[in-house]
N, C-alpha and C positions, 0 to 999 in steps of 0.2 A: 242551822246558817245565821241565826241571830234575830234581830228586829227589823222589820221592813218598815214600818209606821210608829212614830211615836208623835203624842198630841200631849202638849204641856199648857196649864192653867189656861184653857182657850175659854174665851168669852166672844158671844156673837151676838150681833143684831140684825135684826130685819126691818127697814124702812123705820128706822128709830126705836123700835122696840126690842128689848132684850128677851133673846130665846133661850139662849145655851150660857150656864155659868160655871166657870171653874173646872171644867172636862180634862181629865188627865186619862190617857188611854194609849194602848200600844197594842201592835200585833205581829206576830213573828213571820217569818217566810213560812209558807205552807200552812198555816193558820186559817181557819175559818171560825169567825164570830157572829153571832146573833144577838141582834138588836131588838128587844121586846119594849113596849110602852103604850100608853092609853094614846089615843088621837090629840094632836097638840102638844104633845110632850118635848118635841124637837128632834126627833128621829129623822126624818128628811132633811131638817136644816144640817144637821149633824153632817150628813154624807154629802151633801149639795157644799158645804163649807171645804170639805176635805176635797172635793173635786174642783174648787175654785171658782164656783158662779158668783160674780160681782154681786147680786142682790144680796150675798150674804157677808156682811162687814164682820171682820176679826178685829174687836174692840181691844184685845189683849190675849197673850199666850203665842205659842208658836206650833207650826207643823213641820215636820221632819219625815220625808220619805227616802230610804234607801240613802239614809245619812245626810240627804241634802236639806238645808230650809227652803220649803215651798210656801212659806205663808203668805206671801204677796205675788205667786207666780199665777199666771191667767189659766184657763182652762188648758187651752193648745200645749203649755208648756207641760203640764202637769201629764195630759195624756200621752205625749213622747216619751215620757218617763217612764210610763208603764201602769198608768193608771184608767179604768174605765168604768162607767155607770148604765144601769139598766133604770130606767124611770118609771116611777110608779103610773105618772099618766103623760106618756110621751105626746109630743106635739104631731099636728098632721104638717107635711111638707110636701107642698103642693110644688109640681115642676120639678121634680126630683124623684127619679123612680127608685126604688128600693136596690135593684141592682146598680144602678150608677154610685149610690151611697156606699153600697158594700163594695164595689170595687175601689174608691177611694180609701176606703178605711183598711184595705184587705191585709195590709203588712205583708207583702210579699208573697201571698196564698195565690194559687192558681186559678183560673176559671172552673178548671173540673174540681176542684178542693169547695170552690162557692156553690157549685150545683149539687156536689154531693151531701154537703151541709144543710143545704134549702132543700133538699129531699127529705132528709131525716127529720125537718121539722114541718112537713107539710107544706112548703113555701114557694115552690117551683111556680105556681100559677099566679104570685103574687110580685114575682121580680120584675115585671115591667108596668106594675102600678106605682102611683105617687105613693109616698112613704107614708104609710098608716091611714092612707085615704081611704075611708069605707072601710075600715078593718073591723072587725069583731075583737071584743076583748082579749079572746087568746091568740086571734092571730097577731093583735098589737104585742103581747107578751113573747110570742115566739119570734117575731120580727125583731125585737130588743136583743134578745139571745141569740139570734142568728148573727147581728151587729157585732156582738162582744166575741163570739166565737171567731169571726174573720178580722176583728183587731187583736184578739189574744193578748190582753192585758195582764200582767203581773198581780196588780190588787184590784179586784172588782167590788164595786158597789151595787147591790140587788135590792130595789126598793119594793116590796111586798109583791113577791113574784106569784102568788096566788090570787091577788085581788082582780075580783070580776072575771075568774076563768072558770070555766065548769071541770067536773073530776077528769075528763077523759084528757083535757088540755094539762090539767094539774102533772098528771102521770107523764107525759111527753115533756113537759117543762121541767120537772124533777129530775129525769133521767139524762137530759140534756144540759142542765145545769150541773149535775154532778160530772159529767164528761168535760165542761168548760173546766170545771177546777182541781180537773187531774184525779178526781176520786173514783173514778171506775175502774182504776188499774189495782193490782193486788197491793202495790206499794203506792200511797199518794205522792203527788209532783211536790217537790220540796220547794218550789219556787211560787207557785199559786196559791195567792191568800184572798180572803173575802170577809167584807161585813155585808149581813144580810138582815132586812128588816123583816119582820113578820108577826101578823096579828093571829093567825089561825094555828101556825106551827106545822101545817102539811109538809112544807118542804124539806122539814127534819126528819121525814121517814125516807127522803132521796139523798141527802146529805149527812155527812158525819161530822157535823160543827164540834168544834172545840171547847167553845166557851160560848157563855149566854150573859148578857148585860141586861138591865132595865134602866131606861132614861125616863125620868118622872120629874115634871116641873122643870125641865131645862137642866136637871142635873143626874149624873150615873149614880144610881143608888146603889147597886149592888152587882156582884158577878157570881158564875159559878156553871155547874152543868147545867146545859140548855134544856134538856127534856126535864130536869128536877126543877127548874124554874116556869118551865111552862105549865107542868102540873099545879105548882102553887098558884100560877095565875088562874089556871081553871078552876081552882077548888076556892079560891079568896078573892080574886081580883087583885087590883092593885092597893086595896084598902092597907095591906101591910106596911107599903112604900110609903105610905101618907104618915104611918104611925113610926116608922123609922126616920123621917125627915122631920 
């Protein structure tokens, strides 16, 4: 189906500090890309910029989604076009129950579908609680995933799904992430794409990612098979990236 997202010569600053430099990147319909990199490399900045959060200022370059220039669109406009995000550390939202939030973003799904998905993610007992208030690390990640399943975006940004999660939750999150991306079927969904940030690589046991990238010092340094890249990182860390740079 061709290209879903294209990023051209992207330079981004955060509070006056340059974080990303000359990023060129694309992702096709139905493709899953995995982003590796050390802490502070700019991985979260990259997906937050793509999602349109105002703290992340595009100094130069363009972002195209489904052939539309979205460089200066706000978060809500990008969401309506079919973008969604799962945060690494989502905020607590007091005064809004999880069920209320899910109903707002349900994108036409019925209450029975909401209950079914909440049951699969072991969140039925959390629906009438304020969003993330008192949730454990695993519960927060599952609630983020439930929101994405209800929104059903075409392009998903997932920031460190394994962070702060025990092994039991990793299994459930991995399986439901696979479901979200349409990879649980014999033939993958040709419309669903994703950019997944991971440090541990555990998520690769559940999703069949197509390409891997390393972001190092604000630049995309290389791309290739995600499992091969992960094996290299485990063996040598990011020292080779510094040598290439």
